[in-house]
C-alpha positions in Angstrom: -35.2 29.1 21.3 -31.4 29.6 21.3 -30.8 26.3 23.0 -33.3 24.5 20.7 -31.6 26.0 17.6 -28.2 24.9 18.7 -29.4 21.4 19.5 -31.1 21.2 16.1 -28.4 22.9 14.0 -28.4 19.9 11.7 -31.7 21.3 10.3 -29.8 24.2 8.7 -28.4 22.1 5.8 -31.3 19.6 5.8 -34.0 22.1 5.0 -32.6 23.1 1.6 -32.1 19.4 0.8 -35.7 18.7 1.5 -36.7 21.6 -0.8 -34.6 20.1 -3.6 -36.3 16.8 -3.2 -39.8 18.3 -3.0 -39.2 20.4 -6.1 -37.8 17.6 -8.2 -40.4 15.0 -7.3 -43.5 17.0 -6.4 -43.7 20.7 -7.5 -41.7 20.8 -10.7 -44.8 21.5 -12.9 -45.7 24.6 -10.8 -42.8 27.0 -11.0 -44.0 29.6 -8.5 -44.7 27.0 -5.9 -41.2 25.6 -6.5 -39.7 29.0 -5.9 -41.7 29.6 -2.7 -40.6 26.2 -1.3 -36.9 27.0 -2.0 -37.2 30.5 -0.5 -39.2 29.2 2.5 -36.6 26.5 3.2 -33.8 29.0 3.0 -35.5 31.6 5.2 -36.2 28.9 7.8 -32.6 27.8 7.7 -31.6 31.4 8.2 -34.0 31.6 11.2 -32.3 28.6 12.8 -28.8 29.9 11.8 -29.5 33.2 13.5 -30.4 31.7 16.8 -27.6 29.3 16.6 -25.2 32.2 16.0 -26.6 34.0 19.0 -26.1 31.0 21.2 -22.5 30.5 20.0 -21.6 34.2 20.3 -23.0 34.4 23.8 -21.0 31.3 24.9 -17.4 32.5 25.3 -16.1 29.0 26.0 -16.9 28.0 22.4 -14.1 30.2 21.2 -11.6 27.9 22.9 -13.3 24.5 22.4 -16.0 24.0 19.8 -19.2 22.2 20.5 -19.5 19.0 18.4 -22.7 17.0 17.8 -21.5 13.8 16.0 -22.5 10.2 15.5 -20.4 7.2 14.3 -21.1 6.6 10.6 -18.5 4.0 9.7 -16.4 1.8 12.0 -13.9 -1.0 11.3 -10.5 -2.0 12.7 -8.2 0.9 12.0 -10.8 3.2 10.7 -13.6 5.2 12.4 -15.5 8.0 10.6 -17.8 10.3 12.6 -20.3 12.8 11.0 -21.9 15.7 12.7 -22.1 19.4 13.3 -19.3 21.5 14.7 -20.3 24.8 16.3 -17.9 27.6 17.0 -17.8 31.3 16.1 -16.3 30.6 12.6 -18.9 28.0 11.6 -21.8 29.9 13.2 -20.8 33.1 11.3 -20.6 31.2 8.0 -24.0 29.5 8.5 -25.7 32.8 9.3 -24.0 34.6 6.4 -24.7 31.9 3.8 -28.3 31.6 4.8 -28.9 35.4 5.0 -27.3 36.3 1.7 -28.6 33.1 0.1 -32.2 34.0 1.1 -31.9 37.4 -0.5 -30.5 35.9 -3.7 -33.3 33.4 -3.8 -35.9 36.1 -3.5 -34.2 38.1 -6.2 -34.2 35.1 -8.5 -38.0 34.9 -8.3 -38.1 38.0 -10.5 -34.9 37.4 -12.5 -35.8 33.9 -13.7 -39.6 34.5 -14.1 -39.6 34.0 -17.9 -37.2 31.1 -18.0 -38.6 27.7 -19.0 -36.3 26.0 -16.5 -37.7 28.0 -13.5 -38.4 25.0 -11.2 -35.2 23.2 -12.1 -33.2 26.3 -11.3 -34.6 26.6 -7.8 -34.0 22.9 -7.2 -30.3 23.3 -8.2 -29.7 26.4 -6.1 -31.4 24.7 -3.1 -29.1 21.7 -3.5 -26.2 24.1 -3.9 -27.1 25.8 -0.6 -27.5 22.5 1.2 -24.0 21.3 0.2 -22.5 24.6 1.1 -24.1 24.6 4.6 -23.0 21.0 5.0 -19.4 22.1 4.1 -19.3 24.9 6.7 -21.1 22.9 9.5 -19.1 19.7 9.1 -17.2 18.3 12.1 -14.7 16.3 10.0 -12.8 16.6 6.7 -14.6 13.6 5.3 -18.0 15.2 5.8 -16.6 18.5 4.5 -15.3 16.8 1.4 -18.8 15.6 0.6 -20.0 19.2 0.7 -16.9 20.4 -1.1 -17.6 18.0 -4.1 -21.3 18.7 -3.9 -20.9 22.4 -4.5 -18.6 21.5 -7.3 -21.3 19.4 -8.9 -23.9 22.0 -8.4 -21.7 24.7 -9.9 -21.3 22.6 -13.0 -25.1 22.3 -13.3 -25.7 26.0 -12.6 -22.9 27.5 -14.7 -24.1 25.4 -17.7 -27.7 26.0 -16.9 -28.3 27.6 -20.4 -27.5 24.4 -22.2 -28.3 25.8 -25.6 -25.3 28.1 -25.3 -22.0 26.5 -26.3 -20.1 29.0 -24.2 -22.1 28.0 -21.1 -21.4 24.3 -21.6 -17.7 24.9 -22.1 -17.5 27.2 -19.0 -19.2 24.5 -16.9 -16.7 21.8 -18.1 -13.8 24.2 -17.5 -15.0 24.9 -13.9 -15.5 21.3 -13.2 -12.2 20.0 -14.6 -10.1 22.9 -13.1 -11.5 22.2 -9.6 -11.0 18.5 -10.0 -7.3 19.0 -10.6 -7.1 21.0 -7.3 -9.3 18.6 -5.4 -7.0 15.7 -6.2 -4.3 17.4 -4.2 -6.8 18.0 -1.3 -7.7 14.3 -1.4 -4.1 13.2 -1.2 -3.6 15.6 1.8 -6.6 14.1 3.5 -5.2 10.5 3.0 -1.9 11.5 4.4 -3.5 13.2 7.4 -5.5 10.0 8.1 -2.4 7.8 7.5 -0.3 9.8 10.0 -2.8 10.8 12.6 -5.5 8.2 12.4 -8.4 10.7 12.2 -10.0 13.4 10.1 -12.1 14.9 12.8 -11.3 18.6 13.2 -11.3 18.6 17.0 -9.0 15.6 17.2 -6.7 16.9 14.5 -6.5 20.3 16.4 -5.2 18.4 19.4 -2.8 16.1 17.6 -1.1 18.2 14.9 0.6 20.7 17.3 2.3 17.6 18.8 3.0 16.0 15.4 6.5 14.8 16.4 4.9 12.5 19.0 3.2 10.7 16.1 6.5 10.2 14.3 5.6 12.8 11.7 8.5 14.8 10.3 8.3 18.6 9.6 8.8 17.8 5.9 5.8 15.4 5.9 3.6 17.9 7.6 4.7 20.6 5.1 3.7 18.3 2.3 0.3 17.6 3.9 -0.3 21.3 4.3 0.7 22.0 0.7 -1.6 19.3 -0.7 -4.5 20.5 1.5 -3.9 24.1 0.2 -4.2 22.8 -3.4 -8.0 22.4 -2.9 -8.5 26.1 -2.0 -6.3 27.3 -4.8 -8.8 25.7 -7.3 -12.1 26.3 -5.4 -11.3 29.9 -4.5 -9.9 30.8 -7.9 -6.4 31.6 -6.9 -3.5 31.8 -9.4 -2.8 29.7 -11.4 -6.2 27.9 -11.2 -8.2 31.1 -11.4 -9.2 30.6 -15.1 -12.5 29.0 -14.5 -14.0 31.7 -12.4 -14.5 34.5 -15.0 -16.1 32.1 -17.4 -18.5 31.1 -14.7 -20.4 34.3 -15.6 -22.1 32.3 -18.3 -24.6 31.1 -15.7 -27.7 33.2 -14.6 -26.8 36.2 -12.5 -28.2 34.9 -9.2 -25.8 32.0 -9.7 -22.9 34.4 -10.2 -23.9 36.2 -6.9 -24.3 32.9 -5.1 -21.0 31.4 -6.3 -18.9 34.6 -6.0 -20.3 36.2 -2.9 -21.2 33.9 -0.1 -20.7 30.3 -1.1 -18.4 28.4 -3.5 -15.3 30.6 -3.9 -15.1 31.4 -0.2 -15.2 27.7 0.6 -11.4 27.5 0.1 -10.9 30.4 2.5 -13.1 28.7 5.0 -11.1 25.4 4.7 -7.8 27.2 5.3 -9.3 28.9 8.3 -10.8 25.6 9.6 -7.4 23.9 9.5 -5.4 26.9 10.6 -3.9 24.7 13.3 -2.2 22.7 10.5 -0.8 25.7 8.6 0.3 27.4 11.7 2.8 24.5 12.3 4.3 25.0 8.8 5.6 28.5 8.4 6.8 27.8 4.8 3.3 26.9 3.7 1.9 29.9 5.5 4.3 32.0 3.5 3.0 30.3 0.3 -0.6 31.1 1.3 0.3 34.7 1.8 2.3 35.1 -1.4 -0.4 33.3 -3.4 -3.1 35.5 -2.0 -1.1 38.8 -2.4 -0.1 38.0 -5.9 -3.5 36.9 -7.0 -5.1 40.0 -5.5 -2.8 42.3 -7.5 -2.8 40.1 -10.6 -6.6 40.0 -10.9 -7.0 43.7 -10.1 -4.8 44.7 -13.1 -6.9 42.6 -15.4 -10.2 44.1 -14.1 -9.0 47.6 -15.1 -9.4 46.8 -18.8 -12.4 44.5 -19.0 -15.6 45.6 -20.7 -18.3 43.1 -19.6 -20.0 44.1 -16.4 -20.0 40.7 -14.8 -16.5 39.8 -15.9 -15.2 43.0 -14.2 -16.9 41.8 -11.0 -15.5 38.3 -11.5 -11.9 39.5 -11.5 -12.8 41.7 -8.6 -13.9 38.5 -6.7 -10.6 36.8 -7.5 -8.7 39.8 -6.2 -10.8 40.0 -3.0 -10.4 36.3 -2.3 -6.7 36.9 -2.7 -7.0 39.5 0.0 -8.5 36.9 2.3 -5.8 34.4 1.6 -3.2 37.0 2.3 -4.7 37.7 5.7 -4.7 34.0 6.6 -1.2 33.6 5.3 0.2 36.2 7.6 -1.6 34.5 10.5 -4.6 36.7 11.0 -7.7 34.5 11.0 -9.6 37.6 12.4 -8.9 39.8 9.3 -9.4 37.0 6.8 -12.8 35.9 8.0 -13.8 39.6 8.6 -13.2 40.4 5.0 -15.1 37.2 4.0 -18.0 38.5 6.0 -18.1 42.0 4.5 -17.3 40.8 1.0 -20.4 38.6 1.0 -22.7 41.6 1.3 -21.2 44.1 -1.1 -20.2 41.5 -3.7 -23.7 40.0 -3.7 -25.1 43.5 -4.0 -22.9 44.3 -7.0 -23.7 41.1 -8.8 -27.4 41.5 -8.2 -27.2 45.1 -9.3 -25.4 43.9 -12.5 -28.2 41.4 -13.0 -30.8 44.2 -12.7 -28.9 46.2 -15.4 -28.7 43.2 -17.7 -32.4 42.5 -17.4 -33.2 46.2 -18.2 -30.8 46.2 -21.2 -31.9 42.8 -22.5 -28.5 41.2 -21.4 -26.3 43.8 -23.1 -23.2 43.4 -21.0 -20.6 45.9 -22.4 -20.3 48.8 -20.0 -19.1 51.0 -22.9 -22.6 50.6 -24.5 -24.4 51.7 -21.3 -24.5 55.1 -19.8 -27.0 57.3 -17.9 -28.7 54.4 -16.1 -28.8 56.2 -12.8 -31.7 58.3 -14.0 -33.8 55.5 -15.3 -32.9 52.9 -12.6 -32.4 54.9 -9.4 -32.7 52.1 -6.9 -30.3 49.8 -8.8 -27.9 52.7 -9.4 -27.7 54.1 -5.9 -27.5 50.7 -4.3 -24.8 49.8 -6.8 -22.9 52.9 -5.8 -23.1 51.8 -2.2 -21.5 48.5 -3.2 -18.7 50.4 -5.1 -18.0 52.6 -2.1 -17.9 49.6 0.2 -15.5 47.5 -1.9 -13.3 50.6 -2.5 -12.9 50.9 1.3 -14.3 54.3 2.1 -15.4 54.7 5.8 -17.8 54.0 7.4 -18.8 51.3 4.8 -18.1 47.7 5.6 -15.2 47.1 3.2 -13.1 49.8 4.8 -12.9 48.1 8.2 -12.0 44.6 6.8 -9.6 45.9 4.2 -7.8 48.0 6.8 -7.6 45.0 9.1 -5.8 43.0 6.4 -3.4 45.9 5.6 -2.6 46.3 9.3 -2.1 42.5 9.8 0.2 42.3 6.8 2.3 45.3 7.9 2.6 44.0 11.5 3.8 40.6 10.2 6.8 42.2 8.5 5.8 41.3 4.9 6.4 44.8 3.5 6.4 43.8 -0.1 3.1 42.1 0.3 1.8 45.1 2.2 2.8 47.3 -0.8 1.1 45.0 -3.2 -2.1 45.0 -1.1 -2.1 48.8 -0.8 -1.7 49.1 -4.6 -4.5 46.6 -5.1 -6.7 48.8 -2.9 -6.0 51.7 -5.3 -6.8 49.6 -8.4 -10.0 48.3 -6.8 -11.4 51.7 -6.3 -10.3 52.7 -9.8 -11.9 49.8 -11.7 -15.1 49.7 -9.7 -15.8 53.4 -10.2 -14.7 53.1 -13.8 -17.6 50.5 -14.1 -20.0 52.8 -12.2 -19.2 56.0 -14.2 -19.4 54.2 -17.6 -22.7 52.4 -16.8 -24.6 54.8 -14.6 -23.4 58.3 -15.4 -22.9 60.3 -18.6 -25.2 60.5 -21.6 -27.8 57.8 -22.2 -27.3 55.4 -25.1 -30.4 56.0 -27.4 -30.4 52.3 -28.3 -31.2 51.4 -24.7 -34.7 51.7 -23.1 -34.1 50.7 -19.5 -36.6 50.7 -16.7 -36.3 49.9 -13.0 -36.5 46.2 -12.0 -39.6 44.9 -10.1 -39.7 45.1 -6.3 -38.9 41.4 -5.8 -35.4 42.3 -7.3 -34.9 45.8 -5.8 -35.8 44.9 -2.2 -32.9 42.5 -1.8 -30.6 45.2 -3.3 -31.8 47.6 -0.6 -31.2 45.1 2.2 -27.7 44.2 0.9 -26.9 47.9 0.6 -27.8 48.4 4.3 -25.6 45.4 5.3 -22.8 46.8 3.0 -22.9 50.0 5.1 -23.3 48.6 8.7 -21.9 45.0 8.3 -18.4 46.1 9.1 -19.2 48.0 12.3 -18.8 44.8 14.4 -15.1 44.9 13.6 -14.1 48.5 14.2 -11.1 49.0 16.4 -13.3 50.7 19.0 -16.1 48.1 19.2 -13.5 45.3 19.1 -16.3 42.7 19.0 -15.2 40.7 16.0 -11.7 40.0 17.3 -13.3 38.7 20.5 -15.3 36.2 18.6 -13.1 35.0 15.8 -9.4 34.5 16.2 -6.6 31.9 16.2 -4.4 31.6 19.2 -5.3 34.8 21.1 -7.6 37.8 20.4 -6.1 40.8 18.8 -6.4 43.9 20.9 -4.0 46.2 19.0 -4.6 49.9 18.9 -5.9 51.4 15.6 -3.2 52.4 13.2 -4.4 55.8 11.9 -1.6 56.0 9.3 -2.7 52.8 7.7 -6.3 54.0 7.8 -5.6 57.4 6.3 -3.3 55.9 3.7 -5.8 53.4 2.5 -8.5 56.0 2.3 -6.2 58.3 0.3 -5.3 55.5 -2.1 -9.0 54.7 -2.5 -9.8 58.3 -3.0 -7.1 58.7 -5.6 -8.5 55.7 -7.5 -12.0 57.1 -7.5 -10.7 60.5 -8.6 -8.7 59.0 -11.6 -11.8 57.0 -12.6 -13.9 60.2 -12.5 -11.2 62.1 -14.4 -11.0 59.6 -17.2 -14.5 58.2 -17.5 -16.9 60.9 -16.1 -15.4 64.4 -16.4 -14.2 63.6 -19.9 -17.5 63.0 -21.7 -16.0 61.8 -24.9 -13.4 59.6 -23.2 -10.6 61.1 -25.3 -8.0 60.9 -22.6 -8.5 57.3 -21.8 -8.6 56.3 -25.5 -5.3 58.2 -26.1 -3.8 56.5 -23.0 -4.8 53.1 -24.3 -3.3 53.9 -27.7 0.0 55.1 -26.2 0.4 52.0 -24.1 -1.2 49.6 -26.5 1.1 46.7 -25.5 0.3 46.9 -21.8 -3.4 47.4 -22.6 -3.6 44.4 -24.9 -1.7 42.2 -22.3 -4.2 43.1 -19.6 -7.3 42.9 -21.8 -6.2 39.4 -22.9 -5.7 38.4 -19.2 -1.9 37.9 -19.6 -2.8 35.2 -22.2 -3.1 32.6 -19.4 -6.0 30.9 -21.1 -4.0 30.8 -24.4 -1.0 29.4 -22.6 -3.1 26.7 -21.0 -4.7 25.9 -24.4 -1.2 25.7 -26.0 0.0 23.4 -23.3 -3.0 21.3 -23.7 -2.6 21.0 -27.4 1.1 20.6 -27.3 1.7 18.5 -24.2 -1.5 16.7 -23.6 -2.5 16.2 -27.2 1.1 15.6 -28.2 1.5 13.0 -25.5 -1.7 11.4 -26.6 -0.5 11.1 -30.2 2.8 9.6 -29.0 1.0 7.0 -26.9 -1.4 6.3 -29.7 1.5 5.6 -32.1 3.2 3.5 -29.4 0.0 1.6 -28.9 -0.5 1.0 -32.6 3.0 0.2 -33.7 4.6 -1.2 -30.5 1.9 -2.7 -28.3 -0.4 -3.9 -31.1 2.2 -4.1 -33.9 5.2 -5.7 -32.3 4.0 -7.3 -29.0 0.5 -8.5 -29.8 0.7 -9.0 -33.6 4.4 -10.2 -33.3 3.5 -12.9 -30.8 0.5 -13.9 -33.0 2.8 -14.1 -36.1 5.4 -16.2 -34.3 2.7 -18.5 -33.0 1.3 -18.8 -36.5 4.7 -19.7 -37.9 5.2 -22.4 -35.3 1.7 -23.7 -36.2 2.5 -23.7 -39.9 5.7 -25.7 -39.2 3.9 -28.3 -37.0 1.3 -28.7 -39.7 3.9 -30.5 -41.8 4.1 -33.3 -39.3 0.3 -33.8 -39.1 0.1 -36.0 -42.3 -2.5 -38.6 -41.0 -0.3 -41.6 -42.0 0.4 -44.2 -39.3 3.8 -45.2 -40.7 5.0 -41.6 -40.5 3.9 -41.3 -36.8 5.7 -44.7 -36.0 8.9 -43.4 -37.6 8.7 -40.1 -35.7 8.0 -42.0 -32.4 11.1 -44.4 -33.1 13.3 -41.4 -33.9 12.2 -39.6 -30.8 12.9 -42.6 -28.5 16.3 -43.0 -30.2 17.1 -39.4 -29.6 16.2 -39.6 -26.0 18.3 -42.7 -25.5 21.4 -41.1 -27.1 21.1 -38.0 -25.0 20.7 -39.9 -21.8 23.6 -42.2 -22.8 26.0 -39.3 -23.0 24.7 -37.3 -20.1 23.5 -39.7 -17.5 26.2 -41.0 -15.0 24.1 -44.1 -14.4 24.3 -45.2 -18.0 27.9 -44.0 -18.7 29.6 -46.6 -16.4 28.1 -50.0 -17.2 27.8 -49.6 -21.0 30.7 -47.4 -22.1 33.1 -47.7 -19.2 35.2 -50.6 -20.6 35.6 -49.3 -24.1 39.1 -48.0 -25.0 
């Protein structure tokens, strides 16, 4: 079965595609059947991805040289494009993770979307979304990956704006689409330069050529430009500063969409791209530094915003931006092992947190303000306890999954000598524990809000929560310093066999514990929240700045109105008064004047035309007589 699955790995992205086609053209009138087809296709893809991963991870040679199944798609002189499947530990892990988490989200959506009139359409969209994401991670070339890259962008637009009757949803969809297109333009330019200089976009071929870029007459500056342009794509797709603004607004979509986009698919696509072309970034230390700084800054930046937010899904959205920053930081300091490890663990606990938030929203009729919740743990025990597991995991408390991957990133950053980034990452770990348990204590503990009448979600929604909670506990055990399994599978260059750094481990746990204690002190022990309200009043300026997200959206809006709209007005006036007024209308006026002048000569009288003809001939003769050397001699030469 393992060999069969590896030879037929192309079925993994194909099956969700077939589900999309079947739902759109055949089963759309029957919602439940549409849901079952989508879930069945995703579970079958997960089955194939599982055996494919087993085959890859039991083949040590694939860590050095990936297995590629490709066919020629386009061929002409000077251009050859191949499409196919690339199998190595990174792609196998991604396919397994996407299909596993995606299957649980699809099952959850059966209950979450049950009363929605667009039930079948929703499952067609998420099936297409999963197909494009699987194509992205399985691709053997950048061209093929770009198709999947743009496909998930299209599907995110459809899913974020799924509630078309809401203006906020429509605006959020446009914001996500436009922001990512800005970033994707840079990626496309980087791809064109790669093809121009190396003649291929196949990952395997580029991995062989780029380390010897000087043999292809490519300068270090050109390679740095290419790496920077390629990195522009992940900045947008993974919500890194300054193109992070679309991601919190993406919460306007249904909660399963939020889980799908933020946990296992779209936002981690940028991290995967950086990991996939690590051979490119490794040759350009300056761009690697940029990746690390961008990730470290984004992680801290988003964490400070999350501390003050009130809506449950918006808190989780800024948490996602922060955690993706952690992954970028790890890749920027050269640790593919740590970056992909955190991507793996994050998929489980972030999907759990989003689905738990969705369960709360359904129970409270989509009341999202955590300050209006309270006491939900008693009425929703499965949702509450599994949500607590997700909070512990993301806070980094052992033995939960987030501890091992977060510790790996802190250690890699420290060993790389980036001490400022290490301090930023450590402080981010403290803030993460604080804002996540702030959310938990406000929503699930304390007195119940009498205006709420919550009840536990149905089993089709709670069973996926239980499975994700289990993975959030044990999912990180493959990367413990003692098991040392993860670093044997996924690495760049050479496996990392370093000894565990107990000081980093203890320090990270202390910081997380301090964050949890402060959250308990302000939001749980103090029933009336007097201390935290007084603190907010005392530091009103800082609180307002963080609550308003550093006014980044307002700055962009001002720039848009001032620069874009201002430039549009200037070009409009230039078009009206210069292009149309002077050039077009001016030429037309001059032509008209000449026409009016020539009309005088068009009298219709034969004697007038004869006179004009005679005068013309006479004028030509006079001019030639004084200018032509042939006429000057014989006629005028003897005159004195």
